[in-house]
N, C-alpha and C positions, 0 to 999 in steps of 0.2 A: 815220077821217076821210078824205075824198077828197083825194088828193094828186097833183098833176101834177109829173112830173120831166122837166126839159129838159136834155139834154146838148148843149152848144154845141161844134160842130166835131168831135165824136167820138160813138161809140155806147157808152153805158153798158151793162154787162152786168146781167143780172137779179139776180145776187147783190148788187150795189151798190144797185140800186133797192130790193130787199127790205130791206137794212140801213137805208137812209134811211127807208123807210116805218115800220119798227119803232121807230126812234129818235123820229120825229115823233109816232107814235101814243102814245108814253110821255108826251108833253106833256099829254095828256088827263087824266092823273092829277093835274095841278096846276090845270087849269081845264077843266071838262067841256063847255063851250059853244063849242068850236072849230068854225068853219063849214067851212073848207077851207084848202088850202095849195098853195104852188107852190115848187118847188126848181129852181135853176139851177146846173148844174155846168159849170165852165170850166177849161180848161188854159191856163196862162200860159206864155209862152216863156222868161221870165227867172227865174233863181234856183232854189234847191233846193225851197223851199216854193212850188211852182208850181200847186197845185190849189186852186181857189176854189169855195166852196159858199155860195150865197145862198138863204135860206129866208124866204118870206113866209107869214104865217099870218093868216087873217082871223078876228076875233072880233066879236061884235055891236057895231057902232059904231066899230070901230078895226081898223087893220092893223098887225101887228107884223113887224119885219124884223131879220134878222141876217145878216151877211156875214163869213165867216172864211176864212183861207188857211192851208194846212198842206202837209206832205209827201205826204199821201194824202187821198183824198176821205173816208175813214172818220174820220180825225183831225179834218178840217175840219168834218165833220158833227157830231161830238161837241162841238166848241167852239161851233158855231152853235146846237145844240139847248140847250146849257147857257146860252147868252146869252138864248135865247127863254124858257127856264124862269124865269130871273130877271125878265124882262119880264112874263111871265104872272103870276108871284107878286105883283109890284108892281101890275099892272092889277087883279088880284082884290082886293087890299087896298084900293085906291082905290074899287072898286065896293062893297065891304062898308061902308067909311066913309061913302060917299054915301047909303047906305040909313038910317044912324043919324040 
């Protein structure tokens, strides 16, 4: 899936971008019609859990979104992709039910 990664006010290293790409690509096992996606990485100034990951995924006719905050971008990505997995599963079930 085509994925755009935006790091706000810092430069993300290639390892982090590759990690995010792998995690988001795994979402295709739950719903194979993902169009594209966009990821925003932000550093917040306050608190220990100061790394925010926002993931937008486009599916036909809908946009799914998850925003998570954690101590590391990897942990936040795990949480956000898990939230998107749940959304995709629900979306897929609604789509199947509407065909019946």
